[in-house]
N, C-alpha and C positions, 0 to 999 in steps of 0.2 A: 592267459589261457592257451593250452597247447593245441596242436592240430587235431588230436583225437576229440578233445572237448568241443572244438569248432564243429566237427562233424556231428557230434551228439546234439549240440544246440540247434544246428541247422535241421537235423532230422526231426527234432521235436516240433520246430516251427512248421516244417513241411506237413507233419501228421496233423497238427492242430489246425492249421489253416488250409583180207579179201572178202569182202564180207558185206559191209553195209556202208552206204554213203551217207544216208541220213535216216532219221526216224521221226515220225510225227504221230501224235495221238488221236488225230481226227482226220477225216477224209480230206478236208481242206482247212488247215489250221488257221484260225482267225488272226488278223493283225492286231497286236496288242495296242497299237496306236491308231486305230481307225479314225479317219477324218470326221469331225463332228459336223452336223448340219446345224448351223446357228440360227435358222429360222424356226422359232418355237411357237408359231401361231397355231400349230395343231396339238400342242401339249395341253390337252383339254382340262386336266385337273390341277395344273399349277396354280397356286394361290396368288391372287393379285396384290395382297397386302405386302407392306414393307417388312423385312425380316426383323425379328426381335433383337435389340442390341445385346451383344454378348460381352463378357468380361475379357480383358486382355492381360497378358503378363507384364510385370514390371521389368526393369533392367536389373542385372546382377553384376556384382564385382567378380573379376576373374577368379575361379576356384572356390567361390562361395558355396558352402554346403546348403543344399535345399532338401526339403522333405519329399520323399517319394514313397508311395505304397506299391509294392510289387504287384504286377498284374499277371494274369494267366499267360504263359508262354514267354515271359521275360527271360532274357539271358544277359550275362554281364557284358559280353562283347558288343551286343546290339544296344544296350543301355548306354554304353560308353559312346557309341556313334551318335545316338540321339541327343545326348547332353553335351556333345562336343568335348568329351573328356577321355580318360583312359581307364582300362580295367584295373591297372595297378592303383590308381587314385581311389577308385570305388572300393577296392578291397581294403585299402588303408583306412578308409572312413567307416568300414563295416567289418570289423575283425571277426564277427560271428559267421561270416560266409567262408566256406572252405575254398581253397585255390581251384579245385577241380569241380566246382559246382556246375550242374547242368541248368535246368530251369529253376527260376526263383519260386519260392512258395508264395502263392497269391495271398495278399493281405499282409505280408511281412513289411514292417516299416524300415526304410533305408534312408541314409544320407548320401546324396550324390553331389560331388563337386561339379559345378556347372560353369560353362564358358559361353556366355550369352552370344547368340546370333540374332541379328535384326530380322524382323518380319515373321516371327513365329505366329502361326495362325491361331484360330479360335481354340480354346481349351474345351469347348462343348463336345461331349461324347455322344455320338449318334446311336450306335448300336453295339451291344456287347459281343464279344467274339463267339460265344456259344450260339447266338442268334444269326451269325453270319455263315457259319459252317453247317454243312449237312451232317450234323452230328447227333449226339444223344437227345438233345432237346427237340429235334425234328421227328424222333421216333413216335409213331402213333398218329402223326398228322396225315389226314386223308385229303390230299389236294383235290381229288375228283369230287368228293362230297362237299367240300368247302366251296369250290367254284360253282357247283350246281346250286348251292343255296343262295348265290348272289345273282342280282338281276343283270349284271354286265355282259358285254358282248363275248367275253372269253369262253363262256360255257357253250356257245354255239360254234366256236371256231374249230376248224379241222386243218391239219397239215400233214404232209408226207415227210417223215423224218426218221432216220435210222432204219430204213428199209420197211417201214410200215406206216399206215395211217394212224394218226394220234389226235386225240381231243386236245383242247387248249390246256386242260389240267395235266394230261399225259405229256404234253410238250414241256411243261414246266418241270415235271418230275424227271423227265429224261435229261434235261440240261442240268438240273440240280444233282442228279446222280453222277453224271460224267465229270462235272467240274467240282463236285462236292461243295456246292453253295446251297444254303438253305432254301427250300421251296417257298417258305413264307416270305423270305427276303425278296426273291424274284417276283412273287405275286405283288408285293408292296411296291416294287419298282414299276411294274406294269400298271398298277392302279394310280400311282402318283403322276406318271407321265402320260397315260392314255385313258384312264378311267375304265380299265379292263373289267373291273368287278362291280362297278356302280353305274356305268353308262351303257345304254343298250346299243348305241351306234358306234361301230369301230371308226376311229379317226381316218379320214380320207387322205392318207399320206403314205409314201413309199417307205420311208425310213421312220418307222413308228416310234422308235426311241431316240431318233435324232442322230444315229450313228451312221455316217455316210461311208459306205464301201461298195464298190461296184459289184453288182449281182448279190449283195447281202441285204436285201430289202424286205424280205418277208418277216412277220413277227418272230418266227422261230429263229431265223438267222440273226435278227437284231438281238434276241435274247442271248444267243451264243456269244455275240460280240460283247454284250454287257457282262456276262459271266466271266469272260476272259479278262476284261479290263478290271473287274472287281478283284479277281485273283491276283492280277499284277499289283494292285494296290495293297492288298492284304499281306501277301508274302514278300513284297518289296519292303514293307515296314517291318515285318517279322525278321527278315534277314539283315536289315540295315542298309540295303542298297537303294531304297527310295526315301531319301531325306528331304527332297524338294521336287517340285514339279510346277508346271505352268497351266493356267486356265486358257480358255479359247482366245482370250485377248492378250496372251503372252505375259500375264501378270504372275510373278513368282509367288508360290505358296510353299511355306515351310511348315509342315505339321508341328504342332506343339509337342515337345518331347514327352509330356505326360500322357499323350494320347494312346489309345489301344488300337490294335490292328484292324478290327472291324470298322471303327470310325474313320480311320485313315483310308480304308478301302472305299468308303462312301464318298469321302472328300475327293479322292483321286478319280473315281467314276464321274462325279458331277463336274469336275474340272475339265473333263473331256467334252462337256456339253454346254456349260454356262460360264458366265463371269458376272462380276458386280453383284447387284441385288438378287438376281436369279440364283447365282451360286450361293450367296449368303443365306437365302431363303431355303434352298434345297438342303443345305447342310446344317441348318439351325433347328430349333425345337418346333417350328411351325411348318417344316417342309416334309421331307421323306419320313422322318420319325413320326410325325402326326398321322400320315397316311398309314404307317405300320400299326400304330396304336389303335386307330379306328377299326382296323381289321382284326388284330390279334391281341390287343392289350399292350401294356408297357413291358418290353422285353427285359428291362432292368429289374423287374420284380422277381425274376428267376435268378437265384444266386449261383447257379451251376458253374463249376470250375472246368473250363474247357481243357486246359493243359495243367496238370498238377505240378507241384514242386518236385525237384530231383527225379525227373522222368528218365528212365533207362530203357534202352532197347533190349528185348529178349535176345537170346543166342540165335543167330541166323547161320545157315549154311549157304554156300554158293548155289546158284540155281541149276546145277548140273552135277552129274555123278563125280565123286571125289577122285576117281582114277582117270579122268579125262582132262584134256587141255583145250580150253575155249579161248576166244579172244575178247578183250575188253574194248568194244568198238564205240561206246558212247559214254563220255563222262557226264556229270550232272546236267540235266536238262529238264524241261517241264514234265510234270506228271501227266498233265492233260492240257491240250490247247497250245498256246505259244507264250513265250516269255516265262514268267514265274508261274508256279513254284519250281525251283530247281531240285526236284525230289526224285527224279528217275535216272537210272543208268541202263546201259545196254550190253548184252553179251551175245556173241555169235558162235555157232558150233564150227568145228573144223570142216573145211571144204576146199576143194581144188579150184573152185570157180567163185567168182563174185556175183552179186546180184541175188535175185529171188530164186533160190535153187532148193531142190529136195535134199533132205538130210538122211543120213544112215539111221537104221532102226535103233541103234544104241545111243544116238545123240538126242535124247529127249530132255525136256525141262523138268526139274524136280522141285518138290516142296521145300522151301527154305526153313520151315519150322512145322511143328504139328499144328493142324488147324482143320477147319470145316469150310468147304466151298460154298459160299453164299451168293455168288454171282458167277455165271459162266455163259458168255455170249461173245459175239464179234467185237463188242466194245470192251472186253476185258474179263479177267477172272479175278475174283476177290477171295483170298484165303483168310478166314476169320480165326485169329489165334485164340480168342477166349471161348470160341465155339458156342456163343449164345445165339447164333443165327442172325445177328444184326450187324451189317457192314458199318453202321454208324457208331459203334461202340468199341472201345479198346483198340488193340493193335490189329491191323489188317495189312497183308501184303497184296499188292496189285500187280497183276501180270497182263501184258498186252502182246499182241502178235502171235498168239498160239493158234496153230492151224485148226480149223473147225473139225477136221477128221481126227478122231481119238483125243479130242480135248476133254479134260476131266469134267464129269457131270455135276450139275447142281446138287448139293446135299451130300457129296462124298466127303467122308472124314479121312484125313491123310496124316501119315507120319512124316517127319522130316526125311527127305531123300526119296519119297514116293514119286512115281511118275505123274506128271500133270498134263503132258501133251508135247507137241513138237513146235520148235521155233519156226516162224514163217514170215511172210510179208502181209498176212491177213490182218485186218483191223487198222483203219487209218492209212496213212501214207508211209511207205517204207521202200527203200531202194535195195535192200538186201535182207536175207533171212537172219532173224535175230529174235531175242526176247527182251522186252522192256519191263523193268521192275521198279516199283516205288513202294513207299510205306505211308500209311495213314494211322493216326491215333485219334480216337473220338471223332473221326471224319475229317480231321485236319491233315493235309499233306505235311509230312515231316521232311524238312530239307535234308538232302543227302549229306551235305557238308554243313554241320551245325554243332551246337553244344551236345546234341544227341546224334552222332554221326552214324551213317549207314555202314555197319560192320558185318562182314560175312567170313566165317572161318578165320577170324583174326585180321582180315584185310579191311582197312579203313579208307573210306571214300573222301576225296578232296576235290574242290572246284579247280577248274582251269581258268585261263584268261577270258574265256567265253564259254557259252553253252557247248556241250558235247566234248569239251576238252577236260583235262584233269588227270588224276592218278588214283591208284589204289596202293597203299603202303602196308607192309607187314615187317616190322623190324627194320632192317637195312634194305629190304627188297622193295622195288618200285615197279609197278606196271603202269604204262602210260596209255591213255585212251586214244585210239586212232581207228578210222575206218579202213586203214590200209592192210590190217591183218598181218603185220610183221612180227618178229620175235619179241619186240618190246611190249606188245599187247597181250602176249600169251599168259594165261593164268591157270593154275591147277589147284583143285581142291585138296590134293594130297600133300601140298607143301607143308612141312612140319611146323 
């Protein structure tokens, strides 16, 4: 079969099945590795029963071909990391897959050469990816109405967060929107660990979710820490950087290579809290999933595909006028919070001074594609490319640090290149004037350096050795991210 036929086969399968020192997306970015509180005496809804025994994997001979069914968001480089093999070996075993494939078609049967590693964890899948992300399956869910219908303490809870007083349900929706984690999932966590929806008395403890970090003791800040840890687990598995971790007793956990990102996120989250039977219970069928099912039904009954096969990014422009030269000041770093996902990059306008400075009238941020503004606040601007008015569906470009003055209004329809506002230090923590941009698809942060790379005017994004480093490449030209604002960071939209 020639390469053209490979592509046709794959397509059929897909169809059928001086400037800135640092940037942060929240006023005080949470620590992705917050120290857990190992005293669980106040975890009022934890079940006392022993966990249900779960199946384990057998051992395999080196290079043995095992059956695998592609899951949403799978890519060949990451599958190779999970199964301890190589992309070349996977392609050899699956000649129907083209060399330049992006995401695998969910449901596609594959053969993967496996090289066994000891201590692979439970194959039990806790939560599907679509039920983890604040995406299409969250559309229409009214957290306020749901919480009000429950007898638990959360409906009477109030907290000052994001410059306003919020109810317990509004707190959950606020965290869900910023981190793009499902509000149902956050409510189920609160229920499983605190009885927030079924128990009338709020547990008398400072760290209500057991996450110990100084001054992060309110239910709101505990939920922020939880969402950040969840995203570190989800996108760490998605990117292939989180292949093992330890529980609170320093016991090694290697997620089963057949696992999905949502389930690994839950395993990673509870590894920050529990060990032994408590951990096995929380991540088994009688733990968190049981609490979720009691509230919302079985999430696996919904067959929604979170990330389709052969996902491609639409054409994007750079976020400034084509005839200007800006600086690439931040390589791939978190879209929101700290740690993963490495979905965002930063650009800063020309300036004679460093730090938080005013910019010239002509140095405004532009729309990178046609779209509809579906969110415009200090917490960011969301440009919805399918213009359905829903940030949870399709491609969305997220902008942060736009100055409140002259920031584009909610509901504005824009063409690529239209003015959106001015870069600044507003929104979260920043030490220099810039704009932070990231992508989401169906509510999921799309990693800047991935099988679907962030590309603008032909410039392709690449990770560096750590957050904020990295390059943009176009042919033989390379722009290197640096907060120094030197000539190597300069980039122009008019480059041929």
